[in-house]
C-alpha positions as semicolon CSV with decimal commas, in nm:
position;residue;x (nm);y (nm);z (nm)
1;M;-0,251;1,900;2,961
2;P;0,125;1,855;2,938
3;C;0,086;1,601;2,659
4;R;-0,140;1,818;2,451
5;R;0,100;2,114;2,499
6;S;0,402;1,901;2,410
7;I;0,233;1,779;2,086
8;G;0,121;2,137;1,998
9;R;0,474;2,273;2,045
10;R;0,621;2,007;1,832
11;W;0,366;2,059;1,553
12;E;0,440;2,432;1,548
13;N;0,815;2,351;1,521
14;F;0,738;2,117;1,232
15;K;0,523;2,379;1,047
16;R;0,825;2,619;1,040
17;N;1,003;2,371;0,805
18;R;0,797;2,478;0,500
19;R;0,932;2,193;0,276
20;G;0,860;1,926;0,524
21;Y;0,516;2,066;0,602
22;W;0,409;2,080;0,237
23;A;0,564;1,753;0,162
24;L;0,352;1,594;0,443
25;W;0,032;1,735;0,281
26;L;0,147;1,618;-0,067
27;F;0,211;1,274;0,075
28;L;-0,128;1,262;0,246
29;V;-0,309;1,373;-0,074
30;L;-0,131;1,114;-0,285
31;F;-0,206;0,837;-0,022
32;F;-0,572;0,930;-0,007
33;V;-0,600;0,936;-0,381
34;S;-0,439;0,597;-0,398
35;L;-0,700;0,447;-0,165
36;F;-0,948;0,476;-0,456
37;A;-0,707;0,313;-0,703
38;E;-0,976;0,077;-0,825
39;F;-1,178;0,382;-0,937
40;I;-0,882;0,551;-1,113
41;A;-0,712;0,260;-1,297
42;N;-0,909;-0,057;-1,371
43;D;-0,978;-0,281;-1,660
44;K;-1,350;-0,300;-1,578
45;P;-1,589;0,006;-1,624
46;F;-1,783;0,172;-1,346
47;L;-2,115;0,146;-1,498
48;I;-2,282;-0,037;-1,800
49;L;-2,620;0,067;-1,905
50;M;-2,767;-0,213;-2,130
51;N;-3,117;-0,336;-2,217
52;G;-3,267;-0,101;-1,965
53;R;-3,055;-0,230;-1,675
54;A;-2,759;-0,086;-1,493
55;Y;-2,457;-0,301;-1,397
56;F;-2,240;-0,149;-1,135
57;R;-1,886;-0,278;-1,108
58;Q;-1,991;-0,588;-1,302
59;S;-2,174;-0,739;-1,007
60;S;-2,394;-0,908;-1,262
61;P;-2,177;-1,055;-1,544
62;I;-2,329;-1,057;-1,898
63;R;-2,414;-1,401;-2,011
64;R;-2,247;-1,543;-2,325
65;R;-2,422;-1,809;-2,522
66;H;-2,209;-2,082;-2,642
67;S;-2,369;-2,369;-2,844
68;A;-2,677;-2,473;-2,636
69;A;-2,530;-2,370;-2,297
70;I;-2,525;-2,035;-2,115
71;F;-2,202;-1,967;-1,915
72;E;-2,146;-1,709;-1,663
73;T;-1,801;-1,568;-1,733
74;A;-1,612;-1,255;-1,649
75;A;-1,622;-1,048;-1,959
76;D;-1,321;-0,848;-2,107
77;Y;-1,486;-0,510;-2,162
78;R;-1,185;-0,384;-2,344
79;D;-1,247;-0,638;-2,621
80;P;-1,356;-0,442;-2,938
81;F;-1,617;-0,718;-3,016
82;L;-1,787;-0,674;-2,677
83;Q;-1,766;-0,302;-2,701
84;E;-1,940;-0,328;-3,034
85;L;-2,196;-0,565;-2,913
86;I;-2,295;-0,326;-2,621
87;A;-2,298;-0,026;-2,863
88;K;-2,541;-0,224;-3,105
89;N;-2,780;-0,281;-2,805
90;G;-2,783;0,088;-2,727
91;G;-2,565;0,036;-2,416
92;T;-2,342;0,291;-2,249
93;V;-1,997;0,209;-2,081
94;V;-1,854;0,449;-1,828
95;W;-1,483;0,392;-1,778
96;P;-1,231;0,505;-1,520
97;P;-0,963;0,753;-1,637
98;I;-0,701;0,475;-1,689
99;H;-0,838;0,146;-1,854
100;Y;-0,578;-0,084;-1,688
101;R;-0,516;-0,251;-1,355
102;Y;-0,161;-0,313;-1,228
103;D;-0,175;-0,658;-1,364
104;S;-0,362;-0,575;-1,699
105;H;-0,164;-0,654;-2,018
106;N;-0,211;-0,441;-2,320
107;L;-0,192;-0,691;-2,605
108;D;-0,244;-0,438;-2,873
109;L;0,059;-0,212;-2,837
110;P;0,159;-0,005;-3,141
111;T;0,530;-0,071;-3,060
112;P;0,704;-0,373;-2,889
113;A;0,705;-0,361;-2,510
114;P;0,833;-0,173;-2,322
115;S;0,621;0,086;-2,508
116;P;0,665;0,459;-2,489
117;P;0,377;0,678;-2,385
118;T;0,084;0,675;-2,621
119;W;0,087;1,058;-2,664
120;K;0,449;1,038;-2,795
121;L;0,362;0,786;-3,074
122;T;0,326;0,902;-3,431
123;E;0,032;0,806;-3,667
124;E;0,269;0,592;-3,845
125;Q;0,341;0,387;-3,538
126;C;-0,020;0,360;-3,443
127;K;-0,139;0,268;-3,787
128;P;-0,139;-0,121;-3,745
129;V;-0,348;-0,116;-3,422
130;V;-0,569;0,174;-3,542
131;E;-0,660;-0,036;-3,855
132;K;-0,700;-0,356;-3,658
133;K;-0,954;-0,181;-3,426
134;N;-1,125;0,029;-3,698
135;L;-1,021;0,356;-3,519
136;S;-0,951;0,695;-3,669
137;G;-0,605;0,766;-3,515
138;C;-0,383;0,749;-3,207
139;R;-0,606;0,964;-3,004
140;D;-0,871;0,696;-3,004
141;L;-0,635;0,428;-2,857
142;E;-0,658;0,341;-2,481
143;Y;-0,375;0,562;-2,349
144;N;-0,072;0,448;-2,155
145;W;0,017;0,778;-2,018
146;L;0,368;0,682;-1,905
147;G;0,402;0,381;-2,132
148;T;0,422;0,022;-2,043
149;D;0,680;-0,206;-1,880
150;D;0,849;-0,509;-2,063
151;Q;0,529;-0,713;-2,006
152;G;0,293;-0,465;-2,156
153;R;0,157;-0,349;-1,816
154;D;0,051;0,019;-1,758
155;V;0,317;0,213;-1,571
156;V;0,075;0,466;-1,415
157;A;-0,161;0,196;-1,295
158;R;0,132;0,002;-1,135
159;L;0,265;0,322;-0,960
160;I;-0,081;0,402;-0,805
161;Y;-0,135;0,044;-0,686
162;G;0,232;0,002;-0,576
163;F;0,229;0,333;-0,382
164;R;-0,081;0,235;-0,191
165;I;0,035;-0,115;-0,094
166;S;0,380;0,016;0,005
167;V;0,253;0,297;0,229
168;M;0,000;0,058;0,389
169;F;0,258;-0,206;0,443
170;G;0,484;0,047;0,612
171;L;0,213;0,183;0,838
172;I;0,088;-0,156;0,953
173;L;0,448;-0,284;1,014
174;T;0,519;0,039;1,220
175;I;0,201;0,023;1,425
176;I;0,214;-0,345;1,512
177;S;0,591;-0,333;1,585
178;S;0,548;-0,021;1,805
179;V;0,279;-0,195;2,013
180;I;0,482;-0,512;2,045
181;G;0,797;-0,326;2,122
182;V;0,651;-0,083;2,375
183;A;0,460;-0,348;2,548
184;A;0,778;-0,566;2,594
185;G;0,979;-0,269;2,705
186;A;0,696;-0,169;2,960
187;V;0,720;-0,519;3,106
188;Q;1,106;-0,502;3,143
189;G;1,112;-0,151;3,275
190;Y;0,828;-0,175;3,520
191;F;0,902;-0,504;3,689
192;G;1,278;-0,483;3,648
193;G;1,499;-0,751;3,826
194;W;1,495;-1,093;3,684
195;T;1,222;-1,011;3,439
196;D;1,428;-0,744;3,299
197;L;1,736;-0,960;3,293
198;L;1,561;-1,266;3,125
199;F;1,389;-1,044;2,861
200;Q;1,713;-0,879;2,778
201;R;1,899;-1,211;2,737
202;V;1,627;-1,335;2,514
203;I;1,643;-1,020;2,307
204;E;2,012;-1,033;2,269
205;I;2,003;-1,398;2,148
206;W;1,721;-1,312;1,909
207;T;1,907;-1,014;1,757
208;S;2,219;-1,221;1,712
209;V;2,036;-1,456;1,470
210;P;2,140;-1,357;1,106
211;S;1,808;-1,206;1,002
212;L;1,889;-1,194;0,623
213;Y;1,945;-1,570;0,595
214;L;1,644;-1,643;0,815
215;L;1,422;-1,420;0,588
216;L;1,548;-1,596;0,276
217;I;1,479;-1,940;0,426
218;I;1,131;-1,854;0,532
219;S;1,060;-1,686;0,199
220;S;1,174;-1,999;0,005
221;V;0,940;-2,219;0,221
222;L;0,633;-2,002;0,216
223;V;0,467;-1,829;-0,083
224;P;0,564;-1,460;-0,068
225;G;0,264;-1,239;-0,013
226;F;0,157;-0,936;0,174
227;F;0,083;-1,092;0,518
228;V;0,375;-1,343;0,476
229;L;0,629;-1,065;0,430
230;L;0,464;-0,858;0,712
231;G;0,484;-1,151;0,944
232;I;0,851;-1,208;0,856
233;L;0,952;-0,855;0,908
234;L;0,762;-0,831;1,239
235;L;0,989;-1,107;1,379
236;F;1,273;-0,851;1,400
237;S;1,134;-0,503;1,369
238;W;0,983;-0,475;1,724
239;V;1,324;-0,521;1,897
240;S;1,451;-0,165;1,829
241;L;1,181;-0,007;2,052
242;V;1,229;-0,232;2,353
243;V;1,539;-0,067;2,511
244;S;1,418;0,296;2,490
245;S;1,068;0,192;2,604
246;A;1,213;0,000;2,899
247;R;1,422;0,279;3,008
248;N;1,125;0,529;3,000
249;F;0,894;0,300;3,189
250;C;1,158;0,218;3,444
251;A;1,213;0,587;3,510
252;A;0,838;0,649;3,536
253;A;0,790;0,353;3,759
254;T;1,062;0,459;4,004
255;S;0,989;0,833;4,000
256;N;0,778;0,811;4,311
257;I;0,933;0,521;4,478
258;S;0,869;0,657;4,823
259;R;0,492;0,629;4,747
260;P;0,451;0,299;4,556
261;R;0,083;0,303;4,568
262;E;0,065;0,636;4,389
263;R;0,348;0,594;4,149
264;S;0,288;0,620;3,775
265;A;0,361;0,330;3,539
266;F;0,351;0,545;3,232
267;P;0,623;0,767;3,093
268;T;0,580;1,135;3,071
269;P;0,535;1,309;2,730
270;P;0,905;1,427;2,703
271;S;1,039;1,092;2,769
272;C;0,818;0,942;2,490
273;S;1,037;1,127;2,223
274;G;1,289;0,854;2,227
275;I;1,019;0,599;2,140
276;C;0,864;0,813;1,867
277;S;1,199;0,897;1,702
278;R;1,274;0,539;1,642
279;M;0,934;0,449;1,477
280;P;1,040;0,559;1,125
281;W;1,336;0,324;1,130
282;L;1,153;0,009;1,231
283;R;1,303;-0,253;1,017
284;P;1,509;-0,567;1,064
């Protein structure tokens, strides 16, 4: 098939660029690893074995007795008191490699935040926290491998979670913008005439709106979040694909104008390069 041959040829050309090829694989590996961020960096353990029962991912919170009542609360398993309580009952705690989430605060830093990496601290710097937790030295502390920010949050954990949400945000924005932009361009290019004219005038008016000010106004009204920001950026990002998509669909629709019943409404693989080349730059 022409499409398959075209994709295969482009892939072979891409593989000749060794740095780009291995950078792609490095990116894919990092993104795949970041999908399991909760199993790499988390302030809750994987598994707790206690009193002959297994607690996976804290689906069953440990009951804390206060006065005469029993309260179901989410326990802080990094608390030395709770760790000692589990150890006294013969329990076992299995932790992820990093004992912090992106929003976990380390309240027992040996130095003021932002703190340097734990492995760079001296025994003298660790002494107050080591004595407070009854540890033997710096090596027994919960490691912040790249230190903390000014609020005591682990840098590695924030990098892992931030990388995942950034890539997913970009992929979702690109996919949805591409679908909307190609669909709008297809309608323009295939029907042409007044449909094309009206669509183009609407797009010209919409692109003349100062997007930065509109984004600031909407962000000040709505609470910023993943889907709010995604919706705001979608308002403008789809426009960049409309022109190239309309041109390609118009050429495909008029290629066999002498036989209108047999004409194709879809662009050929070579003509799709203009659409694909614009996808990485989908932004308002």
